[in-house]
N, C-alpha and C positions, 0 to 999 in steps of 0.2 A: 821473641823466635822461637820455635819450635823444633825439635831433632825429629828427624825423617830416617828412616833406616828401608833400604835399596839394597833386597838380598840376593844381588848379580849386578854384574856391570852392564848396562844397556847402554842408547844411543845417548851421548852428550846431551842434545835438546831438553830431552825431559831433566836431566840432573841439575841444567843451567839455569834453568826456570826455577826450580827449587831452590838451590845455593842463593838466588835474587832475594829471600825474603827470611830465610830458616838456616840451620844444620843439618847438612848432610852425612851422613856414614852410607858408604858404599861397600858390600864384601867383594874384596882383593880373590876372593878363592874362586877359580875358573868350576864349579862341578854344585852339586843341590846338596845345601846346607839342609845336617840334621836339625831337628825340632830343638834340642840340645843348643846350638849353634845358631838358631835363630834366638834361640831364647837369650840368651848371653850375650850378642849383639845387636838384640834390638831394644834391651831389655833400658826402660825410661825412655819409649820411642812417642810420639804423639802418632806419629803416620809410620804404615810401613809399606814399601811397594813392593810386591808378590808377585813371583813369575808361579806358572801352574803346576810345577816341579815342587813347588815350598806346599808343606804340610798346616796350614794355618788351625788348627785345632784350639778348641777351648781350653785348654793344658798349656799350648802356645800363646793364647790373648793372655791368661793368666800371668804366665810368666813375664811377658811383657810390659805386666801393670796396666793400671783403672785408668791412669788420662791416655790412654789409646783412645783415638778416635777412629780413626779411616784405615782400612785396609783395600788399598789401589793395586789390582790385578793387573798383569801386565800381560791379556789374555782376554779373550771373546770367552772360555770358557774359563770356569770357578767351582770345579767341584773337589779344588781343593782347600777348600774354605766352608770349613765349618759356620753357614750363615745362623742357622738357627742361632747359635751359640754370641754368635756376634750380635745378632738383634738385641739376643736380653742382656747383652754388657752392653748396650748403645753405641755399638762399635757401626761406620756405615762401610760398607762392602760396595767397590767400582771395578769394574771392567774396561774393557775396551773393543765393543762391539764396532763393527760396520767398517772399521779400516782396513782389516784384512780381506776381505772380501775377496776382491779383484784380485790379489796375489793367490788367495787360496785356490780359486776356481781356476786360475790361468794354469796352476802347478799339477792338479788333477787331471788336464786337459796332456799337461806334458807326460805324466803319468800313463796316461792313459793311450798315447802312441808310441808311447816307448816302449808296452811290454807287447800291445799288437803289433808291433816294428821289430820288435826283437831288437830295441835296440841297443842295449846292456849289452846282450851277449855276443851281438857279433861287433861291437867294437871290444871285448875284452880278449875274441877272437883273433880279431886284427893287428894286435897290439903284442899279441903272443905268441907273431909272426906263423900264423896256421893259416894265411891269406895267398893263396898262390895263381887266385883268378877266377873271373866266374865264373860260376856252374849254374844248372837253371834250376836247383832242389835246396839252393844254398839259404838259411837263413828263412822261409818259407813263414810270412807270417797274417796276419789277418785283416781285410782292409775295413776301415769304418763306411764305409760307403752301403749305404743299405742295411747299413745293421740297427738292430732298435738295443737305444742309450735309455739304462734303468735307474732312478733317480731318486733315491732312499732318505726321504728327508729333506722339505722344498723349503728350507730357510734362505737366508741371504745369502750363502754361497753356493746351495743347489739352485735357487732361481736363477744365478750369474752362471754357472754353468750348464745351463738349458738353453739359457738365452745366447751365451757365443755360439755353440754347438746349432744350434737352431739358426744361427746367422751365416756359419761357415761350411759345415756338413750335410747333406743329406741324409738325415737319419731320422729314425723314427725315434718321436721319446714319452717315455712313460713316468709314470712318477708316482708314488704311496708317499701320506702323511698324515700325521691322524688329524691335521685339518686339512681342507680341499680349498684350491685357491681356483674358483671358477674364471674370474677375472685372469687372472694370468695364462690358465689353459687355452683362451680365447685370443689371447695377444700372441702366445708362443709358439701354439699347435702341438700342446702337450697334454698328456692323456692322463687321465686319472684310474688308477687298478686297485684291487686290493694288494696287499701285503706277498699272498702266496703268488697271486699270477704277477706280480712284479719278479719275484724272485724266478719262477719259471720260465719267464720271456725276453728276460734280459741277455742279449749279446755281451753290453760290457752292464754290470752294476754299480752304481757310484755311488758312493755311504756318507753320506751328510745330516747325523742324527746329532743331538746332546749326547753327554753319557750319563746316562740316569740308570735308574734300577733297573726300570722297563726296556730297556736299548742294551743293557751289559749282557752279550754275548749272541745277540740278536739274528747273527748268523753263526749258524753252528754250523753242528754235523748234520741236521735234520735238513737244513737250510742249502748248505752244498751240495747235496746229495738230490737234490731238488732241480736247480740249474745244472742249465745245458751243458755240455761236455766239452763245449768252446765256447764257452762263455769264461769272461775273463771278472777279476773282482781288486777295483779300487776302493781305499780307504783316505780318507782325506782329516776326517773328524774325528774320533777317538781309538786306541788300539782296542780297550774292553769292548768294545761293540762286536769284534768278530775273537769268536775264539780262535784262536792260534795255532791249538796244538792240532785241532781237527783242521786248520786249515793245510798245517804243513803235510798231514794225512791225505788230502786234498787233493792238493798239488802233485805229490808223489805218485798216487795212482791215478789221475789225471781222473779227476772226479769232474774236477774245472780245467779249462787249458792254463791259465794263467791268473795271477794280483799283485798286484803293485800297490806298495805300504808306503804313508809316509809317518803313520805312528804304530808304536804296539803296545799288547796288552802288557809288560812289564819294564815299561823301560825307564834303561837304557837296553834291557835284556832281550833277548830274543828268541821266540822258543827254540828247543833243538830242534837241528835241521833245515830251520830254516835259510841260515845263511847259505847253505849247501845247494841249495833249488836253482838251476839255470831259469825256470818258470816264474820265475816274482825278480819285481823291481824293487829295491829297499832302498828309501831316502830319510837320514837321520832326522826328521821334525822338522823339515824347513818350508814346509809349508808356503810359510808367510817373510820368509826371510828375502827380503827383496828392501832396498837402501829405503826407499820412497813406504813402505808398509811400517819398516820397524821404527822409523825415525816418529812418527805420526802415532806408532803406539807409545811410545815414548813420552812423546808433547801430551797425550788424552790424560796416563797415568799422573802424570805429574799436573796436568789441569784438574782431574779429579780432585787431587790430593789438596793444592791451594784452594780451589771453592770450600774445602770443610773445613782446613784453617782458620779460613776468612768466614768465616761465620753462615757461607751457602752452601745451596744446594745443588748436590756435585753435576756434570754432565750427564753421566751413566752410572746410575745407584743401580745394584742386586736387588731387588725385590724379594 
């Protein structure tokens, strides 16, 4: 019977799967663990089920011990794990791709409409008792119809956003990705453009790239100044893809019209001044937070661990 350490409470479906065969230790602290805490609680574990907020460095792996066989990340991304160090130590790394595609796409579209229609601002206005009757200039927003939706990164989530917007709304769609997808272009009426054209022509720019050295601050001051003054930025990918300090300046100075963010550069901290702006919608990294999605993630992470501990290939290995 192996020992499995789960760094934070996750939906029970995955925990129960693991408990049927192994000893499971779940952190009872409802917050991000330090590397020292992960080592202390995880020491002697054969498997770790980690979150994107957990730093799984070489130091942490060595602290847990040589018996560690698998790190199963409860996320699609895995920039929190030193994959090279894991490979050198014979530790398999897995993630949970695919299962959160629809939920994140839905949240992206919800954010798009929330910022364009000024939903959050007007909700607060009503709650504060300021609504005294209909007025012709009250909270004028921006229509979606006829606008250009730019998608930065045409992976699973980017494609799902494009598919849903194509089927439901009369928008022109353009995208940039380092890998062009001509088959998808033909099927869903989306046009490939270069990065600069995407920035300049998008009325709504939706970010869906992974966090890599080359995508860090991919949207910075230079890019925001290239955008239309009436444009909106939506980010449900990774916080550091957008230069958050530059975004605050752009929103304050009306360089762009608005932004909607589910992820932040230094989570859970926000860039100074961001939360005080009316032309931004902020959600606390909940794009995949549906019962259905989080249960599937829990089940998939557990399945990856069970496969490795049984001497089998995991379902979703990170190469």
